C-alpha positions, 0 to 999 in steps of 0.5 A, a space after each residue: 658341420 655336425 650341428 643338431 637342432 632340437 624341437 619339442 612338441 607343446 607339452 604344457 596343455 597335454 601334461 596337465 590333462 594327463 595328470 588330471 585324467 590320471 588323478 580322476 581314474 585313480 580316485 575312481 579306482 580307490 572309490 570302487 575299492 572302498 565300496 567293495 570293501 564295505 559291500 556284501 558279496 553279490 552283484 554290487 560287490 562285483 560292480 564296485 570292482 569295475 572301476 579298479 579293473 577299468 583303471 588297471 587298463 587305462 592308468 598305465 596307458 594314460 601315464 605312458 602317454 603323459 611320460 612319452 609326451 614329456 620325453 618327446 623330441 625331434 632332432 634335425 641333423 644334416 644326416 637326417 631326423 630323429 623322432 622320439 615318442 615314448 617307446 617309438 623311435 624313427 630315424 630317417 636318413 635325409 636322402 629318404 625324405 621325399 618332402 616335409 610340409 605343413 598339413 594345411 599346405 595347398 600342395 597337399 590338396 592332391 594327396 586328399 583329405 588327411 585323416 587324424 587318429 580316431 582316438 585322440 586327446 590333448 598331448 596325445 595325437 598318436 596312431 596310424 591312419 591310412 590315406 584314400 590310396 591306402 598309404 599309411 600316415 603315422 602320428 607322433 604329435 601333441 596336437 593338430 595345430 602345429 602338424 608337419 607331415 614328413 613323407 618317405 617311401 614307406 609312410 608319412 609321419 605327422 609331428 608337432 614341433 612347437 616352432 613349425 616354421 623354424 623346423 621347416 626352415 631348418 630342414 630346408 637349409 640342412 637338406 640343401 647342404 647335403 648329408 655328411 655320413 648317411 644314417 641307416 633307416 631305423 624303426 622301433 615299434 612297441 611290438 619290437 620292444 616286447 619281443 626283445 624283452 621276451 627274448 631276454 631270458 632274465 626278463 622272461 622268467 622274471 615276468 613269467 614268475 610274477 605272473 605265475 605267482 599272481 595266479 598262485 596267490 589268486 588260487 590260494 585265496 580262492 581256496 581259503 575263502 570257503 573255509 572261513 565266514 569272517 576274517 580280520 583284516 586289521 592289525 590286531 585280533 581285536 579288529 572288527 571282522 569282515 566277510 571272508 570274500 573281501 580277501 579277494 581284494 588282495 590278489 586284485 591289488 597285486 595284479 594292479 602292481 604287476 601291471 605297473 611294474 611290467 609297463 615301467 619295466 618295459 620302458 626302462 628296458 628299452 632306454 639307451 645308455 646315452 640318450 640325447 638330451 632334449 631342449 625346448 627349442 632349436 640351437 646350434 650347439 651339439 646335443 649334450 649327452 646325459 650323465 651316466 647313472 649309478 644304475 642302468 635302465 636295464 638293471 631298473 627294469 629288472 628290479 621293477 619286475 623283481 619287485 612284482 615277485 617280492 610284492 606277491 610274497 608280501 601279500 602271501 605273507 599277509 594272507 597267512 597272518 590273516 588266516 592265523 588271526 581269524 
């Protein structure tokens, strides 16, 4: 018997929240750039650049957490549990599980209060807290309503399957059957993925090249601005001129593209060639495997990082033509 049982976290509310929040942040960033483009250089110009700067930090995080929720799943087998949440992956052999209980289980009163992540929102109950005795509890969940705690010798993991009672019933039944071929325990953290990316020469050189070219674009624009009082950002020389400092918006936009490309590239870099497909409920059929795509995820990561370099050259070309027509 090698059946797999798949459970997914409740997604709908979280995906709606992440989509709406991403649109709001993106709208504020666009508003800030628009206002900065029509504002004279000075304190107002700098203040209008704050929303895009905040968006450059928040938007990748919001998109990642929304995408992690969309792809999250929990798999139960006789050999153990496979928990997947974004880049975070945890494989727990069945013999390593001490107990599995609901958060409101009376037997957990001896453990003490179960703290939730300080920063949380619908669809993103993630992070690490510590119990009163210092034992870590990590969350890979969408909300606290269906929260189930899985205890091992190293940590407690909180998950939120959309069918918590069925999850508990399936776990107890499989644990009674016993493991057929025990897994090795495996924990993959975002820091591990970043180290793996950095240790990959093509990835390291592409990312470093994109960053250095961004600094080069910023330095070039900063050098050119004092040589002009006005520039033309339109497509023809008859377009209305604007102040030369507006050219700073070009390297700023390029940084936004770089951040998005790097984060998406890191995500694709870590995807396994044949990940387990996710179903929204448990079943008794072995999990089907995803069809191989024409381009492997790692190649997609290289393409994204290469795109950052190509985009920078496009912006440099734009700066060159702006200086030629101004």
